C-alpha positions as CSV (number, residue, x, y, z in Angstrom):
1,X,69.4,-31.6,-67.1
2,X,70.7,-29.7,-63.9
3,X,73.7,-30.7,-62.1
4,X,74.6,-30.7,-58.9
5,X,77.5,-30.5,-56.7
6,X,78.6,-32.9,-53.7
7,X,81.4,-31.7,-51.5
8,X,83.2,-33.7,-48.8
9,X,84.3,-31.7,-45.8
10,X,86.0,-34.3,-43.4
11,X,83.5,-37.2,-43.1
12,X,80.4,-35.0,-44.2
13,X,79.1,-34.7,-47.4
14,X,77.0,-31.8,-48.7
15,X,75.2,-31.3,-51.5
16,X,74.7,-28.2,-53.3
17,X,72.2,-26.9,-56.1
18,X,74.0,-25.2,-58.9
19,X,72.8,-22.0,-57.2
20,X,74.5,-22.7,-54.4
21,X,72.0,-24.0,-52.1
22,X,72.7,-27.1,-49.7
23,X,70.8,-29.7,-48.3
24,X,68.9,-29.6,-45.4
25,X,69.6,-32.8,-44.2
26,X,73.4,-32.6,-44.8
27,X,73.7,-29.7,-42.9
28,X,71.8,-31.7,-39.2
29,X,73.8,-34.5,-40.1
30,X,77.1,-32.5,-40.0
31,X,76.1,-30.5,-37.0
32,X,74.1,-33.1,-35.2
33,X,76.2,-36.1,-35.6
34,X,74.6,-38.1,-33.3
35,X,71.3,-37.6,-34.1
36,X,68.8,-39.1,-37.4
37,X,68.8,-36.1,-39.4
38,X,65.2,-36.7,-40.8
39,X,63.8,-36.7,-37.2
40,X,65.7,-34.0,-36.2
41,X,64.1,-31.8,-39.5
42,X,60.5,-33.5,-38.6
43,X,60.9,-31.8,-35.1
44,X,62.2,-28.7,-36.3
45,X,59.0,-28.2,-38.8
46,X,56.5,-29.0,-36.3
47,X,57.8,-26.4,-33.6
48,X,58.8,-24.2,-36.3
49,X,56.6,-24.7,-39.4
50,X,58.1,-20.7,-40.9
51,X,61.4,-22.9,-41.6
52,X,59.4,-24.0,-45.1
53,X,59.6,-20.4,-45.8
54,X,63.4,-20.9,-46.6
55,X,63.2,-24.1,-48.6
56,X,62.7,-25.3,-51.9
57,X,62.5,-28.8,-53.5
58,X,65.6,-29.8,-55.5
59,X,65.0,-32.9,-57.6
60,X,69.1,-35.0,-56.7
61,X,69.8,-38.1,-58.6
62,X,66.3,-40.2,-58.1
63,X,64.7,-38.1,-55.3
64,X,63.6,-34.6,-54.3
65,X,65.3,-32.8,-51.5
66,X,65.0,-29.8,-49.4
67,X,67.6,-27.2,-50.1
68,X,68.5,-23.8,-48.4
69,X,70.1,-21.0,-49.0
70,X,72.6,-18.6,-46.8
71,X,69.3,-17.0,-44.9
72,X,67.9,-20.2,-44.4
73,X,71.1,-21.7,-43.5
74,X,71.6,-18.9,-40.5
75,X,67.5,-19.4,-39.5
76,X,68.4,-23.7,-39.5
77,X,71.3,-23.0,-37.6
78,X,69.5,-21.4,-35.1
79,X,67.4,-23.6,-34.9
80,X,69.9,-26.8,-34.4
81,X,71.6,-24.6,-31.6
82,X,68.4,-24.9,-29.5
83,X,67.6,-28.6,-30.5
84,X,71.1,-29.1,-28.9
85,X,70.6,-26.8,-25.6
86,X,67.3,-28.8,-25.2
87,X,68.8,-32.0,-25.7
88,X,71.5,-30.9,-23.4
89,X,69.1,-29.7,-20.5
90,X,67.4,-33.0,-20.6
91,X,70.6,-34.9,-20.6
92,X,71.1,-33.2,-17.1
């Protein structure tokens, strides 16, 4: 059985694979704490389907989660920044 690691930083929990990949939804939850991570992920994938190229499925406990490596994190970070800027612009 493949083991995984959960790391807690402040209030945020991050699930890691044995080879260092991290859960997409955990990253979104940490960087966009006021948003629903699943909804943000759906919006990102809808507008940027190439993000799937950076993802892998990983069996974590009783479910499968999307995980990314460092390159995927870099891409996701840029897309989340756009998401937050868009929200900010809509709010003003």
